[in-house]
TORTITOR-910793 format. One record per residue: x, y, z of N, C-alpha, C, O, CB in turn. Coordinates in steps of 0.2 Angstrom, whole numbers, plus 5000, padded with zeros to 4 digits. Glycine has a CB too. Layout:
BEGIN
XYZXYZXYZXYZXYZ
...
***
This chain:
BEGIN
495951264802495751284807495751224810495651184805495151324808
495951204816496051124818495251114820494851164821496551114826
495151054819494451014820494451004828494950984831494550934817
493851034830493651024838493850964841494050964846492951034839
493750904839493750834840494550824840494650764843493450794835
494950854839495850834839496150884842496750884843496250834831
495650944846496150964851496350934857496050894861495851024853
496850954857497250904865496850934871496550994870498350914867
496850914875496550924882497150924888497050914894495850864883
497650934885498450954889498250994891497851034889499150964886
498550994900498651064903499251124901499751114898498851044911
498851174901499351224896499851244903499751234909498851314891
500451274899501051294902500951354906500451384904501651284897
501251384910501251464912501351504907500951554907501751484916
501851494902502151544896501551524892501651564887503051534892
501051494890500451494886499851534888499351544884500151424886
499951564895499351604898499451664896499951684897499251604905
499051694893499151784892499351814897499351774902498651834891
499551874897499851904901499151944904498751974900500451934898
499051944911498451984914498051924916497751934922497952034908
497951874913497451804914497551784921498151774924497751734908
496951784924496951754932497251664931496951624927495851774935
497651644934497751594935497551534940498051534944498051604935
497151504941496951474947497351404947497551374942496151474948
497551394956497851344957497751284954497151284953497951334962
498151234953497951174951497651124957497251084955498451154949
497851124962497551084966497351134974497651134979498051014967
496751144973496551194978496351144984496051094983495951264976
496551164990496351134997495651144998495351194999496651165002
495251074998494651064998494451085006494851065010494550994996
493851125006493551145013493451095017493551105023492951175013
493251035014493250955020493850955022493950975028493150865016
494350935017494950925021495250975026495750955029495250915017
495151025026495451085031494851075036495151085041495551175028
494351055037493851045042494250995046494550995052492951025039
494350935042494650885044495150875049495150845054494650865041
495750915045496350935049496250975056496650965061496850975044
495651035056495451075062495451025067495951015071494751115062
494850985067494650925072495050875073494850845078493950895070
495550855069495950805071496550855075496850825079496150765065
496750915074496950945080496750955086497150955091497050995080
496050965086495750995092495650905096495750895102494951055090
495450875092495550795097496150775099496250745104495350725093
496750795095497550775098497450825104497550805110498350795092
497450875104497350925110497050905116497250905122497050985108
496450895114496150875119496150805123495950795129495750875116
496550755119496950685121497550705125497650675130497150635116
497950745123498450755125498350795132498750775136498850785119
497850845133497750855140497450825144497550845150497550905140
497050785143496550725145497250665150497250655156496250685136
497650655145498150605147498650635152498950595156498550565141
498850695151499350745155498950745163499250735168499350835152
498250755162498050785168497850705174497850705180497350845166
497750655169497550605173498250565176498350555182497050565168
498650565170499450545174499750595178500250565181499950535170
499550655180499750705184499550695190499950685195499650765182
498850695190498450675197498850605198499150615204497550655196
498950565195498950485198499650475201499750425204498950415192
500250545200500750545202500950585207501450575211501050555198
500450625208500450665214500150635220500450625225500050725213
499550605218499250575225499550505227499850495233498450565225
499650445221499850395223500350375227500350315229499850375219
500850415227501550395232501350405237501750385240502150415231
500950435240500750445247500250405250500050405256500450515247
500050365244499650305249499950245250500450235247499050275246
499650205253499950135255499850075248499950015249499550115263
499650095244499550065237500150055236500450005236499050095231
500550115235501250125232501750085234502150055230501450185234
501850065241502250005244501949935245502349885244502350025250
501249935247500949885248500549845242499949835243500549895253
501049815237500549775232500949715231501549705233500349825225
500749675227500949605227501549605222501849555223500449555226
501649645218502449645215502949665220503449625221502449715209
502849735225503349745229503449695235504049685237503349815231
502749665237503049625243503649565243503849535248502449595246
503649555235504049485235504749545234505249515232503849415227
504849605234505649605233505649675237505549725235505949605224
505949645243505949695249506549765248506549825251506249635256
506849735245507549805243507149835238507349895238508449765240
506849825234506449885229505949915233505849975234505949855223
505649865236505149905241505449965246505150015246504749855247
505949955249506249995253506550065250506550115253506849945254
506750055242506950095239506350155236506450215236507150065234
505750105235505250155231504750195238504350235238504750085224
504950155242504650175250504950255253504750295257504950115257
505450245249505950315251505550375250505050375245506750325247
505650425254505250495254505550535246505250575242505450555263
506250525245506550545239506050535233505750575230507250515239
506150465233505650425227504950465227504750475222505650345229
504650465232504050475231503950555230503350575229503650445236
504350585231504450655230504550675223504350725221504850685234
505050625219505250615214504650605209504650635204505650575214
504350575211503650545208503150605208502950625202503350475212
503050625213502550685213502750755209502350795207502450705220
503550765208503650825206503550805198503350855194504350855208
503650735196503350725190502750725187502650735181503550675189
502350725192501650725193501450795191500950815187501550715199
501750835195501450905195501850945188501550995186501650945203
502450915184502650935179502050925173501850965169503250905178
501850845175501450825169500750875170500450905165501350745170
500550875175499850925176499951005173499551045170499650935185
500651015174500851085171500851095164500651145161501451115174
501051025161501151025154500451025151500251065147501750965152
500050985153499450965150499051035150498651055145499150905155
499151075157498651145157499051195152498751235149498451185166
499851185152499951235148499651225140499351275137500751245149
499751165137499551155131498651175130498351195125499751065129
498351165136497651185135497551245135497051255131497251175139
497951305138498051365138498351405132498051455130498451375144
498751385129499151395123498951385116499251405111499651365124
498351315117497951305109497651345106497251385108497551255109
497851345100497651405096497551355088497851295086498451485096
497251385084497051365078497251425072497251485074496151345079
497451405066497651455061496851475059496451435059498251415055
496851545059496251585056496051555048495451545047496351675055
496651535044496451535038495951475035495751465030497151535035
***
């Protein structure tokens, strides 16, 4: 009989396990890590929705105010000012803002967590 002090503590292989014995996973996912992943996912979704909503509202409203064309940068560049003041460019910016708002609200409505 082997001396208990000299018995190896190396992990056993599946073929060494008797049939019918329950084998536990080697590295179970800790509950703390799972909760952290859930909260990081929630924070990511919240930040994404907030950024999309903020930029969306900004792009919907700003092109139709006087700050869009009457700023210190565009006052020195008259050709760029006339291009930025064009109705098509303003409409394009507003359309991008609407798309950004839609993207943010779509993410908020379709957010779900895994029940595991």
